[in-house]
PyMOL Python script that loads the backbone (N, CA, C, O; Angstrom):
from pymol import cmd

cmd.read_pdbstr("""\
ATOM      1  N   MET A   1     -18.835  16.367  22.271  1.00  0.00           N
ATOM      2  CA  MET A   1     -19.662  17.247  21.467  1.00  0.00           C
ATOM      3  C   MET A   1     -18.861  16.919  19.808  1.00  0.00           C
ATOM      4  O   MET A   1     -19.392  16.393  18.830  1.00  0.00           O
ATOM      5  N   PHE A   2     -17.629  17.369  19.924  1.00  0.00           N
ATOM      6  CA  PHE A   2     -16.705  17.121  18.541  1.00  0.00           C
ATOM      7  C   PHE A   2     -16.877  15.494  18.283  1.00  0.00           C
ATOM      8  O   PHE A   2     -17.138  15.115  17.141  1.00  0.00           O
ATOM      9  N   LYS A   3     -16.747  14.664  19.218  1.00  0.00           N
ATOM     10  CA  LYS A   3     -16.895  13.460  18.919  1.00  0.00           C
ATOM     11  C   LYS A   3     -17.888  12.952  18.161  1.00  0.00           C
ATOM     12  O   LYS A   3     -17.770  12.276  17.139  1.00  0.00           O
ATOM     13  N   ASP A   4     -19.414  13.500  19.005  1.00  0.00           N
ATOM     14  CA  ASP A   4     -20.371  13.260  17.940  1.00  0.00           C
ATOM     15  C   ASP A   4     -20.550  13.739  16.780  1.00  0.00           C
ATOM     16  O   ASP A   4     -21.103  12.994  15.971  1.00  0.00           O
ATOM     17  N   TYR A   5     -20.213  14.891  16.406  1.00  0.00           N
ATOM     18  CA  TYR A   5     -20.041  15.570  15.147  1.00  0.00           C
ATOM     19  C   TYR A   5     -19.205  14.910  14.219  1.00  0.00           C
ATOM     20  O   TYR A   5     -19.633  14.856  13.066  1.00  0.00           O
ATOM     21  N   HIS A   6     -17.923  14.308  14.501  1.00  0.00           N
ATOM     22  CA  HIS A   6     -17.150  13.566  13.785  1.00  0.00           C
ATOM     23  C   HIS A   6     -17.631  12.286  13.380  1.00  0.00           C
ATOM     24  O   HIS A   6     -17.425  11.965  12.209  1.00  0.00           O
ATOM     25  N   SER A   7     -18.296  11.412  14.213  1.00  0.00           N
ATOM     26  CA  SER A   7     -18.930  10.523  14.060  1.00  0.00           C
ATOM     27  C   SER A   7     -20.293  10.697  12.917  1.00  0.00           C
ATOM     28  O   SER A   7     -20.558   9.987  11.948  1.00  0.00           O
ATOM     29  N   MET A   8     -20.870  11.669  13.337  1.00  0.00           N
ATOM     30  CA  MET A   8     -22.084  11.799  12.114  1.00  0.00           C
ATOM     31  C   MET A   8     -21.460  12.156  11.025  1.00  0.00           C
ATOM     32  O   MET A   8     -21.780  11.359  10.142  1.00  0.00           O
ATOM     33  N   LEU A   9     -20.509  13.187  10.511  1.00  0.00           N
ATOM     34  CA  LEU A   9     -19.694  13.570   9.687  1.00  0.00           C
ATOM     35  C   LEU A   9     -19.223  12.244   8.878  1.00  0.00           C
ATOM     36  O   LEU A   9     -19.582  11.993   7.728  1.00  0.00           O
ATOM     37  N   VAL A  10     -18.414  11.486   9.615  1.00  0.00           N
ATOM     38  CA  VAL A  10     -18.037  10.212   8.899  1.00  0.00           C
ATOM     39  C   VAL A  10     -18.997   9.147   8.278  1.00  0.00           C
ATOM     40  O   VAL A  10     -18.761   8.452   7.290  1.00  0.00           O
ATOM     41  N   LEU A  11     -19.973   9.152   8.942  1.00  0.00           N
ATOM     42  CA  LEU A  11     -21.054   8.178   8.347  1.00  0.00           C
ATOM     43  C   LEU A  11     -21.876   8.874   7.572  1.00  0.00           C
ATOM     44  O   LEU A  11     -22.640   8.210   6.871  1.00  0.00           O
ATOM     45  N   ASP A  12     -21.937  10.221   7.496  1.00  0.00           N
ATOM     46  CA  ASP A  12     -22.432  10.963   6.225  1.00  0.00           C
ATOM     47  C   ASP A  12     -21.856  11.070   4.917  1.00  0.00           C
ATOM     48  O   ASP A  12     -22.515  11.156   3.880  1.00  0.00           O
ATOM     49  N   VAL A  13     -20.384  11.060   5.010  1.00  0.00           N
ATOM     50  CA  VAL A  13     -19.432  10.713   3.978  1.00  0.00           C
ATOM     51  C   VAL A  13     -19.490   9.496   3.400  1.00  0.00           C
ATOM     52  O   VAL A  13     -19.583   9.451   2.173  1.00  0.00           O
ATOM     53  N   MET A  14     -19.448   8.304   4.154  1.00  0.00           N
ATOM     54  CA  MET A  14     -19.514   7.222   3.812  1.00  0.00           C
ATOM     55  C   MET A  14     -20.506   6.647   2.991  1.00  0.00           C
ATOM     56  O   MET A  14     -20.318   5.616   2.346  1.00  0.00           O
ATOM     57  N   GLU A  15     -21.855   7.471   3.001  1.00  0.00           N
ATOM     58  CA  GLU A  15     -22.857   7.227   2.226  1.00  0.00           C
ATOM     59  C   GLU A  15     -22.518   7.658   1.131  1.00  0.00           C
ATOM     60  O   GLU A  15     -22.925   6.926   0.229  1.00  0.00           O
ATOM     61  N   HIS A  16     -21.858   8.665   0.729  1.00  0.00           N
ATOM     62  CA  HIS A  16     -21.759   9.156  -0.616  1.00  0.00           C
ATOM     63  C   HIS A  16     -20.304   9.233  -1.300  1.00  0.00           C
ATOM     64  O   HIS A  16     -20.013   9.700  -2.401  1.00  0.00           O
ATOM     65  N   VAL A  17     -19.543   8.688  -0.410  1.00  0.00           N
ATOM     66  CA  VAL A  17     -18.115   8.501  -0.886  1.00  0.00           C
ATOM     67  C   VAL A  17     -17.792   7.195  -0.595  1.00  0.00           C
ATOM     68  O   VAL A  17     -18.172   6.710   0.470  1.00  0.00           O
ATOM     69  N   PRO A  18     -16.990   6.398  -1.575  1.00  0.00           N
ATOM     70  CA  PRO A  18     -16.602   4.763  -1.492  1.00  0.00           C
ATOM     71  C   PRO A  18     -15.549   5.001  -0.429  1.00  0.00           C
ATOM     72  O   PRO A  18     -14.679   5.861  -0.575  1.00  0.00           O
ATOM     73  N   VAL A  19     -15.649   4.154   0.744  1.00  0.00           N
ATOM     74  CA  VAL A  19     -14.826   4.258   1.613  1.00  0.00           C
ATOM     75  C   VAL A  19     -13.844   2.512   1.687  1.00  0.00           C
ATOM     76  O   VAL A  19     -14.510   1.491   1.514  1.00  0.00           O
ATOM     77  N   HIS A  20     -12.602   2.418   1.899  1.00  0.00           N
ATOM     78  CA  HIS A  20     -12.057   1.418   2.177  1.00  0.00           C
ATOM     79  C   HIS A  20     -10.906   1.416   3.268  1.00  0.00           C
ATOM     80  O   HIS A  20      -9.783   1.875   3.056  1.00  0.00           O
ATOM     81  N   PHE A  21     -11.375   0.769   4.620  1.00  0.00           N
ATOM     82  CA  PHE A  21     -10.519   0.694   5.474  1.00  0.00           C
ATOM     83  C   PHE A  21      -9.463  -0.230   5.296  1.00  0.00           C
ATOM     84  O   PHE A  21      -9.632  -1.260   4.643  1.00  0.00           O
ATOM     85  N   VAL A  22      -8.286   0.088   5.878  1.00  0.00           N
ATOM     86  CA  VAL A  22      -7.003  -0.764   6.117  1.00  0.00           C
ATOM     87  C   VAL A  22      -6.484  -0.679   7.175  1.00  0.00           C
ATOM     88  O   VAL A  22      -6.239   0.419   7.675  1.00  0.00           O
ATOM     89  N   ARG A  23      -6.163  -1.945   7.827  1.00  0.00           N
ATOM     90  CA  ARG A  23      -5.435  -1.851   9.153  1.00  0.00           C
ATOM     91  C   ARG A  23      -3.968  -2.443   8.920  1.00  0.00           C
ATOM     92  O   ARG A  23      -3.645  -3.447   8.286  1.00  0.00           O
ATOM     93  N   TYR A  24      -3.195  -1.552   9.599  1.00  0.00           N
ATOM     94  CA  TYR A  24      -1.711  -1.702   9.640  1.00  0.00           C
ATOM     95  C   TYR A  24      -1.583  -3.385   9.923  1.00  0.00           C
ATOM     96  O   TYR A  24      -1.141  -4.114   9.034  1.00  0.00           O
ATOM     97  N   GLU A  25      -1.891  -3.776  10.871  1.00  0.00           N
ATOM     98  CA  GLU A  25      -1.761  -5.253  11.227  1.00  0.00           C
ATOM     99  C   GLU A  25      -2.230  -6.300  10.146  1.00  0.00           C
ATOM    100  O   GLU A  25      -1.673  -7.386   9.990  1.00  0.00           O
ATOM    101  N   ASP A  26      -3.270  -5.878   9.444  1.00  0.00           N
ATOM    102  CA  ASP A  26      -3.724  -6.792   8.205  1.00  0.00           C
ATOM    103  C   ASP A  26      -2.393  -6.666   7.345  1.00  0.00           C
ATOM    104  O   ASP A  26      -1.736  -7.633   6.963  1.00  0.00           O
ATOM    105  N   LEU A  27      -2.150  -5.585   7.144  1.00  0.00           N
ATOM    106  CA  LEU A  27      -0.858  -5.729   6.095  1.00  0.00           C
ATOM    107  C   LEU A  27       0.374  -6.390   6.434  1.00  0.00           C
ATOM    108  O   LEU A  27       1.186  -6.889   5.654  1.00  0.00           O
ATOM    109  N   LEU A  28       0.428  -6.319   8.031  1.00  0.00           N
ATOM    110  CA  LEU A  28       1.705  -7.512   8.127  1.00  0.00           C
ATOM    111  C   LEU A  28       1.096  -8.783   8.064  1.00  0.00           C
ATOM    112  O   LEU A  28       1.624  -9.555   7.264  1.00  0.00           O
ATOM    113  N   THR A  29       0.156  -9.190   8.676  1.00  0.00           N
ATOM    114  CA  THR A  29      -0.092 -10.484   8.896  1.00  0.00           C
ATOM    115  C   THR A  29      -0.745 -11.365   7.626  1.00  0.00           C
ATOM    116  O   THR A  29      -0.434 -12.515   7.320  1.00  0.00           O
ATOM    117  N   LYS A  30      -1.767 -10.480   6.954  1.00  0.00           N
ATOM    118  CA  LYS A  30      -1.900 -11.030   5.322  1.00  0.00           C
ATOM    119  C   LYS A  30      -1.923 -10.051   4.271  1.00  0.00           C
ATOM    120  O   LYS A  30      -2.905  -9.371   3.974  1.00  0.00           O
ATOM    121  N   PRO A  31      -0.551 -10.004   3.606  1.00  0.00           N
ATOM    122  CA  PRO A  31      -0.414  -8.869   3.095  1.00  0.00           C
ATOM    123  C   PRO A  31      -0.782  -8.623   1.749  1.00  0.00           C
ATOM    124  O   PRO A  31      -0.978  -7.559   1.163  1.00  0.00           O
ATOM    125  N   GLN A  32      -0.856 -10.112   1.265  1.00  0.00           N
ATOM    126  CA  GLN A  32      -1.505 -10.325  -0.252  1.00  0.00           C
ATOM    127  C   GLN A  32      -3.006 -10.080  -0.072  1.00  0.00           C
ATOM    128  O   GLN A  32      -3.352  -9.179  -0.836  1.00  0.00           O
ATOM    129  N   GLU A  33      -3.922 -10.505   0.585  1.00  0.00           N
ATOM    130  CA  GLU A  33      -5.201 -10.437   0.754  1.00  0.00           C
ATOM    131  C   GLU A  33      -5.508  -8.898   0.935  1.00  0.00           C
ATOM    132  O   GLU A  33      -6.321  -8.298   0.232  1.00  0.00           O
ATOM    133  N   THR A  34      -4.879  -8.406   1.805  1.00  0.00           N
ATOM    134  CA  THR A  34      -5.041  -6.902   2.269  1.00  0.00           C
ATOM    135  C   THR A  34      -4.870  -5.780   0.804  1.00  0.00           C
ATOM    136  O   THR A  34      -5.731  -4.988   0.421  1.00  0.00           O
ATOM    137  N   LEU A  35      -3.384  -6.034   0.124  1.00  0.00           N
ATOM    138  CA  LEU A  35      -3.210  -5.468  -0.999  1.00  0.00           C
ATOM    139  C   LEU A  35      -4.115  -5.806  -2.356  1.00  0.00           C
ATOM    140  O   LEU A  35      -4.224  -4.984  -3.266  1.00  0.00           O
ATOM    141  N   GLU A  36      -4.677  -6.963  -2.379  1.00  0.00           N
ATOM    142  CA  GLU A  36      -5.503  -7.064  -3.274  1.00  0.00           C
ATOM    143  C   GLU A  36      -6.741  -6.460  -3.220  1.00  0.00           C
ATOM    144  O   GLU A  36      -7.338  -6.125  -4.243  1.00  0.00           O
ATOM    145  N   GLY A  37      -7.319  -6.239  -1.733  1.00  0.00           N
ATOM    146  CA  GLY A  37      -8.663  -5.667  -1.218  1.00  0.00           C
ATOM    147  C   GLY A  37      -8.379  -4.044  -2.017  1.00  0.00           C
ATOM    148  O   GLY A  37      -9.120  -3.494  -2.832  1.00  0.00           O
ATOM    149  N   ILE A  38      -6.884  -3.476  -1.389  1.00  0.00           N
ATOM    150  CA  ILE A  38      -7.055  -2.053  -1.692  1.00  0.00           C
ATOM    151  C   ILE A  38      -6.889  -1.965  -3.390  1.00  0.00           C
ATOM    152  O   ILE A  38      -7.380  -0.903  -3.773  1.00  0.00           O
ATOM    153  N   CYS A  39      -6.450  -2.609  -4.288  1.00  0.00           N
ATOM    154  CA  CYS A  39      -6.271  -2.692  -5.236  1.00  0.00           C
ATOM    155  C   CYS A  39      -7.749  -3.072  -6.043  1.00  0.00           C
ATOM    156  O   CYS A  39      -8.127  -2.394  -6.998  1.00  0.00           O
ATOM    157  N   GLY A  40      -8.388  -4.041  -5.617  1.00  0.00           N
ATOM    158  CA  GLY A  40      -9.698  -4.264  -6.083  1.00  0.00           C
ATOM    159  C   GLY A  40     -11.088  -2.864  -5.805  1.00  0.00           C
ATOM    160  O   GLY A  40     -12.105  -2.526  -6.412  1.00  0.00           O
ATOM    161  N   PHE A  41     -10.345  -2.393  -4.515  1.00  0.00           N
ATOM    162  CA  PHE A  41     -11.259  -1.107  -4.308  1.00  0.00           C
ATOM    163  C   PHE A  41     -10.821   0.229  -5.078  1.00  0.00           C
ATOM    164  O   PHE A  41     -11.593   1.144  -5.366  1.00  0.00           O
ATOM    165  N   LEU A  42      -9.560   0.189  -5.337  1.00  0.00           N
ATOM    166  CA  LEU A  42      -9.122   1.375  -6.271  1.00  0.00           C
ATOM    167  C   LEU A  42      -9.414   1.113  -7.770  1.00  0.00           C
ATOM    168  O   LEU A  42      -9.582   2.046  -8.555  1.00  0.00           O
ATOM    169  N   LEU A  43      -9.468  -0.200  -8.145  1.00  0.00           N
ATOM    170  CA  LEU A  43      -9.939  -0.357  -9.610  1.00  0.00           C
ATOM    171  C   LEU A  43     -11.540  -0.813  -9.742  1.00  0.00           C
ATOM    172  O   LEU A  43     -12.043  -1.331 -10.739  1.00  0.00           O
ATOM    173  N   ASN A  44     -12.162  -0.518  -8.588  1.00  0.00           N
ATOM    174  CA  ASN A  44     -13.876  -0.651  -8.591  1.00  0.00           C
ATOM    175  C   ASN A  44     -14.216  -2.132  -8.959  1.00  0.00           C
ATOM    176  O   ASN A  44     -15.241  -2.348  -9.606  1.00  0.00           O
ATOM    177  N   LYS A  45     -13.292  -3.301  -8.523  1.00  0.00           N
ATOM    178  CA  LYS A  45     -13.560  -4.584  -8.942  1.00  0.00           C
ATOM    179  C   LYS A  45     -13.676  -5.460  -7.657  1.00  0.00           C
ATOM    180  O   LYS A  45     -12.999  -5.231  -6.654  1.00  0.00           O
ATOM    181  N   LYS A  46     -14.510  -6.404  -7.745  1.00  0.00           N
ATOM    182  CA  LYS A  46     -14.791  -7.201  -6.486  1.00  0.00           C
ATOM    183  C   LYS A  46     -13.562  -7.879  -6.225  1.00  0.00           C
ATOM    184  O   LYS A  46     -13.080  -8.041  -5.104  1.00  0.00           O
ATOM    185  N   SER A  47     -12.909  -8.402  -7.676  1.00  0.00           N
ATOM    186  CA  SER A  47     -11.680  -9.323  -7.203  1.00  0.00           C
ATOM    187  C   SER A  47     -10.459  -9.000  -8.237  1.00  0.00           C
ATOM    188  O   SER A  47     -10.752  -8.443  -9.295  1.00  0.00           O
ATOM    189  N   VAL A  48      -9.399  -9.259  -8.024  1.00  0.00           N
ATOM    190  CA  VAL A  48      -8.384  -8.827  -8.757  1.00  0.00           C
ATOM    191  C   VAL A  48      -7.733 -10.149  -9.444  1.00  0.00           C
ATOM    192  O   VAL A  48      -6.789 -10.167 -10.233  1.00  0.00           O
ATOM    193  N   GLU A  49      -8.456 -11.217  -8.959  1.00  0.00           N
ATOM    194  CA  GLU A  49      -8.134 -12.660  -9.284  1.00  0.00           C
ATOM    195  C   GLU A  49      -7.585 -12.629 -11.254  1.00  0.00           C
ATOM    196  O   GLU A  49      -8.312 -12.215 -12.157  1.00  0.00           O
ATOM    197  N   GLY A  50      -6.693 -12.979 -11.366  1.00  0.00           N
ATOM    198  CA  GLY A  50      -6.324 -13.018 -12.603  1.00  0.00           C
ATOM    199  C   GLY A  50      -5.916 -11.727 -13.633  1.00  0.00           C
ATOM    200  O   GLY A  50      -5.767 -11.730 -14.855  1.00  0.00           O
ATOM    201  N   LEU A  51      -5.807 -10.738 -12.748  1.00  0.00           N
ATOM    202  CA  LEU A  51      -5.248  -9.714 -13.309  1.00  0.00           C
ATOM    203  C   LEU A  51      -3.835  -9.325 -12.925  1.00  0.00           C
ATOM    204  O   LEU A  51      -3.339  -9.593 -11.830  1.00  0.00           O
ATOM    205  N   ASN A  52      -3.201  -8.654 -13.932  1.00  0.00           N
ATOM    206  CA  ASN A  52      -1.480  -8.566 -13.755  1.00  0.00           C
ATOM    207  C   ASN A  52      -1.323  -7.890 -12.201  1.00  0.00           C
ATOM    208  O   ASN A  52      -0.431  -8.262 -11.439  1.00  0.00           O
ATOM    209  N   ILE A  53      -2.142  -7.027 -11.902  1.00  0.00           N
ATOM    210  CA  ILE A  53      -1.881  -6.469 -10.225  1.00  0.00           C
ATOM    211  C   ILE A  53      -1.868  -7.668  -9.487  1.00  0.00           C
ATOM    212  O   ILE A  53      -0.981  -7.616  -8.635  1.00  0.00           O
ATOM    213  N   GLN A  54      -2.416  -8.596  -9.471  1.00  0.00           N
ATOM    214  CA  GLN A  54      -2.414 -10.008  -8.296  1.00  0.00           C
ATOM    215  C   GLN A  54      -1.066 -10.477  -8.967  1.00  0.00           C
ATOM    216  O   GLN A  54      -0.359 -10.770  -8.003  1.00  0.00           O
ATOM    217  N   LYS A  55      -0.474 -10.660  -9.910  1.00  0.00           N
ATOM    218  CA  LYS A  55       0.715 -11.421 -10.149  1.00  0.00           C
ATOM    219  C   LYS A  55       1.855 -10.479  -9.597  1.00  0.00           C
ATOM    220  O   LYS A  55       2.784 -10.981  -8.964  1.00  0.00           O
ATOM    221  N   ARG A  56       1.802  -9.231  -9.808  1.00  0.00           N
ATOM    222  CA  ARG A  56       2.776  -7.919  -9.219  1.00  0.00           C
ATOM    223  C   ARG A  56       2.631  -8.063  -7.724  1.00  0.00           C
ATOM    224  O   ARG A  56       3.627  -8.132  -7.004  1.00  0.00           O
ATOM    225  N   ILE A  57       1.306  -8.113  -7.212  1.00  0.00           N
ATOM    226  CA  ILE A  57       1.493  -7.744  -5.668  1.00  0.00           C
ATOM    227  C   ILE A  57       2.279  -9.172  -5.314  1.00  0.00           C
ATOM    228  O   ILE A  57       3.395  -9.005  -4.823  1.00  0.00           O
ATOM    229  N   LYS A  58       1.830 -10.607  -5.503  1.00  0.00           N
ATOM    230  CA  LYS A  58       2.638 -11.747  -5.342  1.00  0.00           C
ATOM    231  C   LYS A  58       4.087 -11.550  -5.596  1.00  0.00           C
ATOM    232  O   LYS A  58       4.791 -11.744  -4.605  1.00  0.00           O
ATOM    233  N   SER A  59       4.606 -11.262  -6.525  1.00  0.00           N
ATOM    234  CA  SER A  59       5.962 -11.156  -7.022  1.00  0.00           C
ATOM    235  C   SER A  59       6.715 -10.154  -5.725  1.00  0.00           C
ATOM    236  O   SER A  59       7.854 -10.357  -5.306  1.00  0.00           O
ATOM    237  N   VAL A  60       6.036  -9.345  -5.359  1.00  0.00           N
ATOM    238  CA  VAL A  60       6.670  -8.136  -4.485  1.00  0.00           C
ATOM    239  C   VAL A  60       6.851  -8.939  -3.201  1.00  0.00           C
ATOM    240  O   VAL A  60       7.934  -9.111  -2.643  1.00  0.00           O
ATOM    241  N   ILE A  61       5.553  -9.459  -2.754  1.00  0.00           N
ATOM    242  CA  ILE A  61       5.533 -10.203  -1.371  1.00  0.00           C
ATOM    243  C   ILE A  61       6.816 -11.163  -1.370  1.00  0.00           C
ATOM    244  O   ILE A  61       7.725 -11.160  -0.540  1.00  0.00           O
ATOM    245  N   GLU A  62       6.671 -11.995  -2.508  1.00  0.00           N
ATOM    246  CA  GLU A  62       7.604 -13.147  -2.224  1.00  0.00           C
ATOM    247  C   GLU A  62       9.146 -12.208  -2.178  1.00  0.00           C
ATOM    248  O   GLU A  62      10.011 -12.798  -1.530  1.00  0.00           O
ATOM    249  N   MET A  63       9.493 -11.158  -2.636  1.00  0.00           N
ATOM    250  CA  MET A  63      10.901 -10.241  -2.673  1.00  0.00           C
ATOM    251  C   MET A  63      11.112  -9.919  -0.916  1.00  0.00           C
ATOM    252  O   MET A  63      12.236  -9.698  -0.465  1.00  0.00           O
ATOM    253  N   GLY A  64      10.057  -9.930  -0.165  1.00  0.00           N
ATOM    254  CA  GLY A  64      10.290  -9.636   1.264  1.00  0.00           C
ATOM    255  C   GLY A  64      11.068  -8.341   1.265  1.00  0.00           C
ATOM    256  O   GLY A  64      10.786  -7.542   0.372  1.00  0.00           O
ATOM    257  N   HIS A  65      12.020  -8.010   2.151  1.00  0.00           N
ATOM    258  CA  HIS A  65      12.378  -6.877   2.756  1.00  0.00           C
ATOM    259  C   HIS A  65      13.146  -6.291   1.243  1.00  0.00           C
ATOM    260  O   HIS A  65      13.112  -5.064   1.156  1.00  0.00           O
ATOM    261  N   LYS A  66      13.680  -6.860   0.313  1.00  0.00           N
ATOM    262  CA  LYS A  66      14.328  -6.625  -0.535  1.00  0.00           C
ATOM    263  C   LYS A  66      13.452  -5.587  -1.341  1.00  0.00           C
ATOM    264  O   LYS A  66      14.013  -4.548  -1.689  1.00  0.00           O
ATOM    265  N   ALA A  67      12.188  -5.770  -1.652  1.00  0.00           N
ATOM    266  CA  ALA A  67      11.334  -5.198  -2.313  1.00  0.00           C
ATOM    267  C   ALA A  67      11.345  -3.362  -1.535  1.00  0.00           C
ATOM    268  O   ALA A  67      10.982  -2.429  -2.252  1.00  0.00           O
ATOM    269  N   THR A  68      11.595  -3.219  -0.719  1.00  0.00           N
ATOM    270  CA  THR A  68      11.450  -2.099  -0.068  1.00  0.00           C
ATOM    271  C   THR A  68      12.807  -1.187  -0.504  1.00  0.00           C
ATOM    272  O   THR A  68      12.826   0.019  -0.260  1.00  0.00           O
ATOM    273  N   GLU A  69      13.905  -1.842  -1.150  1.00  0.00           N
ATOM    274  CA  GLU A  69      15.226  -1.070  -1.282  1.00  0.00           C
ATOM    275  C   GLU A  69      15.106  -0.551  -2.485  1.00  0.00           C
ATOM    276  O   GLU A  69      14.951  -1.128  -3.561  1.00  0.00           O
ATOM    277  N   ALA A  70      15.212   0.907  -2.173  1.00  0.00           N
ATOM    278  CA  ALA A  70      15.396   1.754  -3.363  1.00  0.00           C
ATOM    279  C   ALA A  70      16.305   2.086  -4.504  1.00  0.00           C
ATOM    280  O   ALA A  70      15.985   2.635  -5.559  1.00  0.00           O
ATOM    281  N   TYR A  71      17.645   1.614  -4.081  1.00  0.00           N
ATOM    282  CA  TYR A  71      18.584   1.299  -4.633  1.00  0.00           C
ATOM    283  C   TYR A  71      19.857   0.788  -4.011  1.00  0.00           C
ATOM    284  O   TYR A  71      20.108   1.047  -2.834  1.00  0.00           O
ATOM    285  N   GLY A  72      20.596   0.136  -4.691  1.00  0.00           N
ATOM    286  CA  GLY A  72      21.939  -0.306  -4.081  1.00  0.00           C
ATOM    287  C   GLY A  72      23.063   1.031  -3.793  1.00  0.00           C
ATOM    288  O   GLY A  72      23.222   2.097  -4.388  1.00  0.00           O
ATOM    289  N   MET A  73      23.562   0.580  -2.907  1.00  0.00           N
ATOM    290  CA  MET A  73      24.748   1.347  -2.620  1.00  0.00           C
ATOM    291  C   MET A  73      26.120   1.593  -3.812  1.00  0.00           C
ATOM    292  O   MET A  73      26.621   0.582  -4.306  1.00  0.00           O
ATOM    293  N   LYS A  74      26.541   2.685  -4.123  1.00  0.00           N
ATOM    294  CA  LYS A  74      27.398   2.876  -4.808  1.00  0.00           C
ATOM    295  C   LYS A  74      28.897   2.557  -4.466  1.00  0.00           C
ATOM    296  O   LYS A  74      29.563   3.146  -3.615  1.00  0.00           O
ATOM    297  N   LEU A  75      29.305   1.558  -5.247  1.00  0.00           N
ATOM    298  CA  LEU A  75      30.747   1.040  -4.551  1.00  0.00           C
ATOM    299  C   LEU A  75      32.002   2.144  -4.553  1.00  0.00           C
ATOM    300  O   LEU A  75      32.756   2.300  -3.592  1.00  0.00           O
ATOM    301  N   ASP A  76      32.083   2.869  -5.791  1.00  0.00           N
ATOM    302  CA  ASP A  76      33.373   3.741  -5.838  1.00  0.00           C
ATOM    303  C   ASP A  76      32.729   5.154  -5.671  1.00  0.00           C
ATOM    304  O   ASP A  76      32.238   5.795  -6.600  1.00  0.00           O
ATOM    305  N   VAL A  77      32.800   5.612  -4.194  1.00  0.00           N
ATOM    306  CA  VAL A  77      32.315   6.792  -4.140  1.00  0.00           C
ATOM    307  C   VAL A  77      33.460   7.904  -3.598  1.00  0.00           C
ATOM    308  O   VAL A  77      33.912   7.727  -2.467  1.00  0.00           O
ATOM    309  N   THR A  78      33.850   8.854  -4.259  1.00  0.00           N
ATOM    310  CA  THR A  78      34.699   9.922  -3.548  1.00  0.00           C
ATOM    311  C   THR A  78      33.864  10.972  -3.060  1.00  0.00           C
ATOM    312  O   THR A  78      32.752  11.334  -3.445  1.00  0.00           O
ATOM    313  N   ALA A  79      34.736  11.474  -1.973  1.00  0.00           N
ATOM    314  CA  ALA A  79      34.112  12.571  -1.098  1.00  0.00           C
ATOM    315  C   ALA A  79      33.730  13.744  -2.118  1.00  0.00           C
ATOM    316  O   ALA A  79      34.274  13.891  -3.213  1.00  0.00           O
ATOM    317  N   ALA A  80      32.796  14.493  -1.641  1.00  0.00           N
ATOM    318  CA  ALA A  80      32.560  15.718  -2.431  1.00  0.00           C
ATOM    319  C   ALA A  80      33.943  16.756  -2.603  1.00  0.00           C
ATOM    320  O   ALA A  80      34.632  16.889  -1.592  1.00  0.00           O
ATOM    321  N   GLY A  81      34.294  17.370  -3.651  1.00  0.00           N
ATOM    322  CA  GLY A  81      35.200  18.164  -3.742  1.00  0.00           C
ATOM    323  C   GLY A  81      36.520  17.425  -4.178  1.00  0.00           C
ATOM    324  O   GLY A  81      37.374  18.068  -4.790  1.00  0.00           O
ATOM    325  N   ASP A  82      36.715  16.090  -3.883  1.00  0.00           N
ATOM    326  CA  ASP A  82      37.765  15.297  -4.245  1.00  0.00           C
ATOM    327  C   ASP A  82      38.017  15.453  -5.792  1.00  0.00           C
ATOM    328  O   ASP A  82      37.087  15.340  -6.591  1.00  0.00           O
ATOM    329  N   LYS A  83      39.453  15.747  -6.227  1.00  0.00           N
ATOM    330  CA  LYS A  83      39.858  15.789  -7.539  1.00  0.00           C
ATOM    331  C   LYS A  83      41.047  15.224  -7.785  1.00  0.00           C
ATOM    332  O   LYS A  83      41.985  15.531  -7.051  1.00  0.00           O
ATOM    333  N   LYS A  84      41.223  14.401  -8.732  1.00  0.00           N
ATOM    334  CA  LYS A  84      42.173  13.764  -8.955  1.00  0.00           C
ATOM    335  C   LYS A  84      43.202  14.286 -10.057  1.00  0.00           C
ATOM    336  O   LYS A  84      44.215  13.635 -10.314  1.00  0.00           O
TER     337      LYS A  84
END
""", "prot")
cmd.dss("prot")
cmd.show_as("cartoon", "prot")
cmd.util.cbc("prot")
cmd.orient("prot")
């Protein structure tokens, strides 16, 4: 019963609210195409070709794992409370 209600609710919402589905597998196997699709959806564009976001997506993907690093480790760290 809940499953039927949920399916009906999802279909009703999809008729009135724009929806874009993203599969995690697609982010792993074809990241540029998937991210361009997400950005196109958010920008309400059929394509992001030629836009700055397309260049940015490409540059971040080329960075690989480095793109997910928030910051580098500090080299000169003293323990909390150490006074010289």
